[in-house]
N, C-alpha and C positions, 0 to 999 in steps of 0.2 A: 564405455559406463555404462551401466544400470539402473538410470535413473527410477525406476521402483522401489531402489532401496533408498533410496534420500526423502522419503516422504515421511510428512507430520499428521499424526489421527489428530481428525476434528471430533467437537464432542457429539456429533450427529451421525457419525458411522464412516463421515467422509475422509480422503482424502488431501493432503496439500503439499506439493512441492516444497522442498526448506528453501530451492535459489528460484528465485522467479526474476525475471524479466520486465524489468518497468520500465516504460513508452511514454511516458511524459515528455515535450518539449519545448523550449521557451519559444518565446515567439517569434523567433529569426528564423527560425527550423521548420522549414517546410514540409505539411502535412506526409507529405511523401515517403520522405526519412523514415517516418516512423513502419511506413512499409515492408522496405528495402529491409530495415535493421529486426524485423519481426521473422521475415525468413531468416534471414540469417540465424536470428538465434535459438530459432527452431532446427535450422540444419547443426547446430552448433548443439545440440542437447538441451535445451530450454524445452519444458514440458508448461509452466505457469507464467502465462502473460499477465500482464497486470494493467492495465487503461482505468478511463472513467470518460462519462458524460464530459465532463469539465475539459480533459485534454483536447475535446472536439477532432479526433482523430482515429474513431471508431470501426466508420467507415474505411479506412487505411486499414488499421490492424485486423480485423475483419478480412478485408479482401488475402492479406498473409497468412490468415490462419486457413482461408476456403483453398490458395493454393497449395497449398502443404498438406493438407487433406485431399486435394485434386489429384496432385505427384506421388501420390503413395507415402511419403515421408512419415505420416501418423496416419491414426484413425483419429474422430472426434471426441473419445472415452482417454485417450493421449494426452488432451492438450485439458488445462485446469485454465479458466478463464474468470477473473475479476472483473466487472464493472461498478462504478460507483454510484450512487443517487445523488445529484449535487440539491443543493441546500433551497434553492429557489423550488423544489419539489417535495420536501417537506411535512407537505397537509397530506391526512391521510389518500384521500381520493386522487393526487397528483402522481402516486408511488408505483402503481401499477403501469399507470400513460408513460410516466418515463424508463421506466425498462422495459416497454413494449417501444419506446424508441428505440433504445440505444439496442435490442438485439432486431430492428427494424435494419438499421445503420450495419452492424455486424453480418446481417445475413445469417444468421445460427439461428437456431430455437430456443434453445436454453443459453444461459451463462451459468459457472459451476459454481460463484461466490456475487454476489451482490449485498455492499455494504454503503452504511451512509455515509457520506463522503465527511461530514464534520456537523457535528450538533445545532450549530447556531443558525437559524431559520430565516431565508432573506425573502423581501416578498415573491409573492409566485408571479412567473412569467417567463417571458422570452429571454429577458437581461441578465447575463450571468451574475453581475457587478452592479443591482439595481439602485438609483443614485437619484437621491431630489435634485431640485433645483441650487444649493449650495454645495453639490458632489457630494454628500453624505450618504451612507449607504442607508439602503432602508430595509432596517427590522422588522422581522414576523417573531409571530410569536406558534410556537405551534408544540403539543404535549407528544415530547417525543416515544410516552408509552404508546401514540396512537401512529404514530410512524411506524414502530414496530410489529404493533398488530398487522395493517397494511404489508408490511413484508414476511411476514407471517405465513402470507393469504397468498404473495407473490409466488412463496414455496409451496405449500399445497397445491399450488395451478402446475407445477412443475419448469414453471420458467426461470426458476433460478433452484439450483440443488442443494446449497448454501446459501445462513445469512451472517453478516456481521457487522461492525460500525469502525467507524476508521474516528483519530483525533476524539473518545473519550476518555477520560477523567475519572477515577474511579467510583467515584458518587454517581456520575451520570452509567455507568453500566450496573450498580450497585442499584438506581430506579429502574434499571429493565430486568433485572434479574429479580426483584423482589418485585415485580409484576403484577398482580392478580390475575390469573389465568393462564400465565406464560405458556406457551407451547413450546416453542423452542428460544435455547440458551443462545447470544450472541455466539459464536464459530471463533470470530478475532476480533482485536482489538488492531487498526494499524493506525503504527504511531511516525513519528519522526523518530532513527535512534540511531547510535554509532557510541564510536569511543570518545566523545565529547559530550555525550547524552544517554549515557546508558539505559537512564529507566528504570534503574533495579526494582526499586518500589513497584511501580507498576507493574513490572513485569514476576515478580513475586502475588503480588493480590491476581492475576490473571491466571498466573499459574493454579493456585490455589484455587480457581473457577472453571477450570479444566477449559479456559480459554488460550487462543494462541495469540500472540506477540509478533506481528508481520512489522520489520524495518522499511519507513519509504526513509531517503538521502543517507544509506548507508556509509555512502563515503564522505561523508559531508552535505554541501550542496550543492548542484546545480550553478551556484551564485546567479541564481536570473535576479535582474534587477527590480523584477515587479515583487518578489518578496524576498530578497536577500540582503544586510548589511552588506557594502561591498566592503567594509576593514573587517570582517570578522576573519577571525585566523582559519589556513587552510587545513582542515583536517590530516590529507594524508602529508604535509607535510613538518609534520608533529615528528619530533628526536625519539619517540618512545619507538612507537610505532614502525618508524626507519631504521631503528636497531633490530628489532623484530624481523623487518623484514629481510633485514641485510642475514642474519644470524639462516633464517629458515630459505635465502635466497630465492627468494616472492616477492610482487610487489605491495606498497604498504594497502594496496587496495585489496588485494585478496585478504593481508592479514585481518584489516576491518572487517570481511567479508565473514572468515571463519571466524573469528571472534561471537559474529552473532548464531552462529549453525551451533557452535559450543555451545551458546547460552538454552540453545533448543526454540529459538529466536527464527522465524520464516526471514530471508531478506530478498528484499528486492536491487536488487541489482541495473541500473540502467546505463546505458551506454546508446552512444551510434555511429560507433567506431570498432570495424569489425576486428579489428585484433585485440581490443579489450574485451568485447564479448565474448571470443573466444576466450582468451586470458581466463574470465573467470568463473571460467567453469572448472578450473584447477582449483578452486577450492576443495575439493574431497581428494585432492591427491596429497595432503599431506594434515598433519595436525599440530595445534599448540600445545604447548605444556602445560598444567598446570602452572609450576610460575608463569611461565607468559600472559595467561588470562590472570592470574593475580594484579601482573603489571599495568596488565591493560586498565582491570578496574580502574586504579591509582591516576587515570588519565580523564575518567571523568571531571568536568567542569560546568554543570546542568549547562551547555550553550545550549540551544533551540536555534537553528538556522532559519527556522519558518514559524513568524508567529501569526499568520494570519491576522493581521493588524486592522486590517477590513472589518473585524469584525469582535474588537475590544468593545467593551460596554456593553455586548449585548447579553443578556440574565443567562444564557449555555454558552459564553463564551469556556473553554474548558481549562483553560492555561492558567486561570487563577492560581486551583489548586495545587499544592507539592505534587502531586500524582494524580 
């Protein structure tokens, strides 16, 4: 498979592979699994690796990438690597040191994409989720436009090729797009999206601004106890999805991934299971019909698995807006 043909242009002239490999693991998963899975993914043909400071596995993921460069499987420029700026580092003066910290863990000279992980700033410091003595999250106020300027400087310094955002609603995006003296537009907005949360309005908005929508949790969610209501319905058991899967002789997971690709959405498939990692690559081997797409559009129920409950009540909490 020639993955070069499976890329989407970004508004800054770079290209992002439309299928990415997600490396987030729940607390129970040893960090070494991320290293193993990333190597398998690169061997299977993935060229887009998505990670984050929050996942606390960039050392392992970096090691996997470097070992695949060392053994000649890929060159550095073949890999599209995304890292994310965590929300305790949204103050402008903390942005570059945070990226440099990730680069040091990865032992790479640059990342391909650096994005703000979430728009709600928390108190700066080493704690990922700073809390007061009553166990309440400690919020911080930061002008996201100032954070964005710091990201622009990271791009100018060559530490990242592209810059973008994650979990932003359209109003927060507008604020950056309308910023006086804007140098670079966000290339992407990475958000939860799957047939139960199609994000149609946000997708249309992003397309109109030449911003790529990147979908995380495209198969529903990993059911992480920290984030997800365990009573929420399982997307991959959905009868409509299963019917279409049967018709195409594919797994429901492949149908959910293919759905996004045909909408022009970059999709992050996450698995630590070798069989499934390889299986997800088959997303390029078939096509859904316009009727299939229409039926899948109808499955939407605006169901968000990951609500980031810790940030509810923050003035920049993004999900109070419709899109």
